[in-house]
Each structure stands twice: as C-alpha cells, then as structure tokens.
N, C-alpha and C positions, 0 to 999 in steps of 0.2 A: 736822619741822623747827621750830626755835624762832624767835620774833621777839624783836628786841632794840631798845630805844630808845637811841640814841646821840647825845650832844651833842658837837658838834665846833666848833672855831673856824671862822668864816666862811672864812678863808684856806685852811684845810685842806680844807674842803668844796669850795671852788672848784677846788683842785688835783685832788682826787679826781674831780670831775665832768669836768674837762678831760682828764685822763689816761684815764679810763674811756671817754670818747667817742672819743678818739684810738685806743684799743685795740679799739673796737667791742664793748664789754661794758657791762652795766648797772653802776650804782654799787654795787648789792648784790653782784653777782658780783665786782667789783673788790675790795671790802672783804673778802668771804669768802676770796678767794684770798690777799690780803695777810696776813690773820690766819693762814691755813693755813701760809703760808711762814714766818711768825714762829714758830709752834708747832713746825714741823719744825726750824728752826734751834736753838731752845732744847732740844728733845729730842735732837738730834744732839750738841749740846755736852754735855748731861748724860750721854749714852751714852759719848762719848769720854772724859769725865772719869772715869766709873766704870771703863772699861777701863784707863785710865792708873793709877788707884788700885790695880788688881790686878796691875800690871806688876811683873816681877822684873828689876831692873836688872842683876843678876849674870848671869842667864840670857841677857839681851839682849847683854851684853858677850861672853859665850862664843860666841854665834852670830856676832857680828861678827868675832871673832878667827878664825873659820874661813873668812871671805871672802878670797879671794886678792887680793893687792895688784896692781893693774893701773892703767895710766894711764886717765884718763877718756876717754870717747868724744868725738869732736869736737863742740863746742857745749856740753858738760857741764862744761867747766873752770870753776874759780872765778874 
C-alpha cells in the first residue's frame, strides 16, 4: 500500500472528518473509497464512450425497425 501526503482546505477536511465519523469509517477509508468511486465513474464513462464510438447507427435502426409497435405499458407513457 502507498502513502500519500495530501493538502486540503480546512473546510473540506472538516467535512470529510464529519462524514467519515457519521459513516463510522476512518478518514483514510473515506478518502480511499471516494477516490475509488471517482475512478470507477471515469472508467465507466470512457468505456461507454468507446462502445458508442464503435456503434453502427444503421444496424441499430434496423434492429429497432423489427420491434413491433405496441402501446406502452402502464406507467411507461411519455
């Protein structure tokens, strides 16, 4: 495991300390989890963008054209 020195504004540090305490975790665990969540969000966005870049709009339209026209289920109306 690596150690990291991090400088934070006092207000952010105070919020982290309060939230970590409320959640019952250490400040270190809170920050590690927050960073992991941010990394996952960025990686997911990059993955979805890469998939979108490979998409074939014509093939997508052909698939949609095969879907039968039906009224929406109750609650799914626009």
